[in-house]
N, C-alpha and C positions, 0 to 999 in steps of 0.2 A: 405639379409645376414643371415647366420646360427645363430640361437639364442644361440648356444653354443660357442660364440666368446670367445677367449682365455683370461682368467684371469691369469696373470703371477704369482699369488700365487699358482696356480695349475700346475700339470704336463701337458704339451701339448699332445694331442693325436698323432700328427704327427710332426716329425722333417724332415726338408728339408735341405740337404747339397747342397750348390751351390759354387763350386770352379770356379774362373774366371781368365783368363790370356789373356791380349790384346783383350778384347771383347767389346771395347767401342761402336761398332756399333750395338750390339745386347743385351748387359747386361740389359738395361732398359726394353726392351720388355720382357725378361725372368723374371725379378723381378716383373714387373707389372702383368704378367700373374699369378704369384704365389699369390701376395697380393690381387688380384681380385677374388680369388677362392670363390665359393659359400660356401665351407667348410672353416671355419675360425679358427678352433682350432689347430693351428700349430705354430711352430717356424721356422724361416728361418735363417740358419747359413751360412753366406756368407764370402768368403775370396778372396781378390785380391792376386794373386800369383806373386807379383813383376812385374806387368805390366809396360811397357814403354809408354803406351798411357793413356787415361783418364778414364780407367776402375775404378780405386780406387776413384776418385773424384765423379763419377756417383753413385757408391755405397754409398758414404758418404753423398750424397745429400738427402737421404731418412731419414725421421724421423718417425719411426713406431716401436711401442713396440714389435712387433713380430720379428723384425730383430735383430739378434745377429751378430755383425761384429768382425772378427778376422783375420786380414791381416798377410801375411808373410812378413818378412823384406827383403827377397830375393826370387828369383824364385827357388822353390824346386820341381815343377812338380805336376801334378794332383794326381798321386798316393799317394805321401806323404802328400799332402794337405788334401785329403779325409780322410786318416788315422788319421791325427792330429785332424781334425774337429769332427771325430766320438767320440773323448773323451769328447766332449761338449754336445752330444746328450742327450735329456731328454724324447723324445717322445716314446709312445707305439709302433709306427710304424715309418719307415724310408724310404725316397726316396732320390736319388742323382740326381740332375737336372743339365743338361749342360747349360753353360752360353750363348750359341748361339742359344738355342732352346726356345720354349715356350709351355705352356700347355693350353688345353681347360679349360674353367671356371668350368666345372662340373667334371673335372678329379678326384681330391682328394676325393670329396664326394662319387662318385661312387665306387672308390676303397676301401675307408674306410668302406662304407656300406657293401660291399661284405665281407671284412675280419671280420668285427664285426659279421656278420650273419653266418659266416662259420669258426668257430675257429680251425677246423682241417687244414685249409690252412695257409701256411706261406708266400706265395708270390702271388701277384696279379699284372699282367701286363695289357697292353692295346694295341690296334692297333695304328698305327701312320701314319702321312702323311710326305713325304719328300718334302722339299722346297729348293729353290735356295738361293743364297746370298741375293737377293732382296725380298725374301718371296713368290716367285711364286711356286705354287704346281706343281710337276711333277710326283709324284707317291704316292700310298697309300698301306699300308700293314696291313692285319688282320692276327694275329697269330693263331695257333691252340689253341682251347679254353680249353678243359677239361684236367685234370691231366693225364688221360689215353692217350689222343691224344698227349700231350706234351711228355710223356715218350716213346710212340711208334715211334715218329718221331725225337727224340733227336739226333740220330746218323746221320741224314741227314743234318741238319743245325740248327742254333740257334733257340730256341723255345720261348725265351722271350727277347724282346728288352730292354736291360739293363736300359736305362734312364726312361723307363715307369714303372719300377718295384717299388712296395711298399711292404716292408717286415716287419715282426714282429721283433722288436728289440730284444726281449728276446731269439730269436733263433740264434742270432749272438754270436759266441764264443768269449768272451772278451779276450782270450789269443791269438787270431789270428788277423792279420791285415785285414781290410776290403778289400783293394786292395793289391794284392801280386806283389812284384817288378818284378818277373819273366816275367810278361806279358807286361811290358814296354808300357803302354798306348794303348794296343790292347787286347781286350777280357777280361780285368780285371774286368769289370762289369758283364760279363757273368759268369766268374769264381766265383765271389762273389754270384750271384744269384743261381748258380748250387750247391753251398755248402749248401744253405738253402734248395734247392730241394732234397738234399740227406737225409734230416731229416724231410721233411714236404711235403705237397701237394702244387701244383701250379695251377693257373688259369689265363687265359687271357680274359678280357672283349672284346667282338667283336664290339668295337667302336673305332673310330679314335679320341683319346683324347690327343695326343702329336704331336708336330710339330718338325720334325728332320731336322735341316738345314745342307745342304751339302756344305762345304767350301773347295775349292781346297787345301788350306794350313793347314787344321786341322791336329791335331796330328796323327790320324790314317791314313791319306791319303797323308802325305808328301812324303813317299817313301814306295813302296811295296817291301818287302824282303821275302826270303824263310821262315824266321821264322814267320813273322806276317801273311803270307798266310796260315800257317799250325797250328797256335796257337789254333784254335777251336778243332783240333784233340787232342791236349794236354789237353785242358779243358775236353774233353770227356774221355780221358785216366784217368785223375785224378778223374773224377766223377765216373767212373766204379770202380776204386780202392776203393773209399769211400763206394760205395754201397756193395762191396764184403767184405771189412775188416774194415770199419769205419775210415780209415785214408788214406792219399795219400802221394806221394813222397815228395811234398813240405812241408807237415806237419812234415814229418820225416827228412827234410833237406837232402833228398837222391838225390842230384843233379846228381850224377854219373849215376844212373839208369834212371833218367828222360832224361838226355842228350843222353844216349844210345837209348832210345825209340825215341827221336826226330830224331836222325841220321837214324834210321830204316825207319821212316815215310818219310823222305825227300831224301832218297838215289837216287831216280830216277831223281832228278834235276841234278845230276852230269853226267847222260847219255845224257841229253839235256839241256845245259845251257840257251837256249832261252825259255824254258818252263815258267820260272818265268816272262818273259816279255809278253808272250802271256796271262798268267793269269792276269797280271797287266792290260793289255789292256782290257780284259773282265771285270775286276773289275771297271775300270774307265768308261767304257761304261755303265755299270749298274747304276752308280751314275751320269750319264749325264755329265761326264768330258771328252768330246770327244777329245779335244786337247791333253790331257795327254795320252789318249788311242792311238792316232796316234804316239806320240813320243815313247811309249813302243813298238809298232809294228815295228817301224824302228829299234829300238835297237835289237829286236829279229832277224831281217834280218841280221844285222851287225854281230851278234854272229854265226848264222847258215844260211849263204847265199844260201845254196843248199836245204834248207828244204821248200817244197812247202806250208805247212800250215802257215808258217810265212808270205808269200805273200798274202795268202787268208785272214789272219787276218788283214793285212794292207788295203786290198781292201774293206773289210767289214767296217772298221772304217772310211775310206774315204767316202764311200757311205753314211753312217749314218751322217757324218759331214756335207755333202752338201745337205741333204734332210731335 
């Protein structure tokens, strides 16, 4: 155990926010992975968001001075829960941990060591492994490492896996919300991290230190819509705005301009209504949700029965399903 174990008369080095909703099958593994970290100078701020299962009772079964419990009286959603819990944060650094995931025992130590040794960096992420509901590994991802690599590739796809990020608390604008409601439980964590990236440097450790569980009914996978399929483009748009003028449309509450930008980005979906279903099929296949991919392929054919690529998508999904 780290000899700098937390004395609650002092400020913790790290604050861990853990919002939980109907996570009874996974919350204990998440909490245990945090409490068992080799780095011990942290506070764990955990909240049950009005669950209808045993999540709250599992949380309350712990008796540990590092845990700060603050439940919601009713379900208010992850975005509002994280924003509320941020008001309780005391740590020099912050990470937001998902209730159905878990962390490698050395994760916090390695990220804090990096940030302590490199004060010019405001964000440190890690690689991650994707796991099934039962905890079986089916993929692993290492992100681009250096600040230069991250910025050079940022227009291609997300460069920091949100739940792995540890950020410097002092870089968070207290006048702004951690998660912005516009993103509706999709890319809200990337939007948050990229706001730090706009004013500081970022780095990803080339190690698999986080286990990301893929659940068919998780918030971001319940339904694929045109909006959530294109939110990363909006995150990028806002990021480029901040880089150019220090402020973005959401900071200025300029929803008219932002909605106009979104309409421009998504106009091609009106020309082919089945496109969103093909994209959803590809998305579900990537995350190993093959049954959902087949359903979306069938929906695409229903919308555009004369479009050959819809049949090719279905054939591909069926082939993968039976192999």
